[in-house]
C-alpha positions, 0 to 999 in steps of 0.5 A: 767799779772795784777796779776803779776804786782799786779795791782788791777782789777775786771774782768767782763765777758760780754759774759755771762751777757747781762746787762754787755754787754749792759752797755759796749756798752753804755759806748763805744757809749758815748766815741766814737759814730762812732765805729763799732767794738770792740777788747778785752780786754777792760779796764775801768780806771777812766771813760775812756774805752780803747780797741784795744790796740796795745801793751798790755804789754806796756799798762800794764807796764804803768798801773803798773808804775801809781799804 
């Protein structure tokens, strides 16, 4: 969907890289210390980490409008 909207991104697979996974949880903890679960996908945009996105299509559409 990001490709179709021509939104540049970098895909990072945290399931097979322990360092990426560790960094992801550090960022999540800094942003929201009381969090006890994470729903994928995660988006890191301008230092803000978004996850558990209720309407992914609307989220992507909003990203495309800002790009």
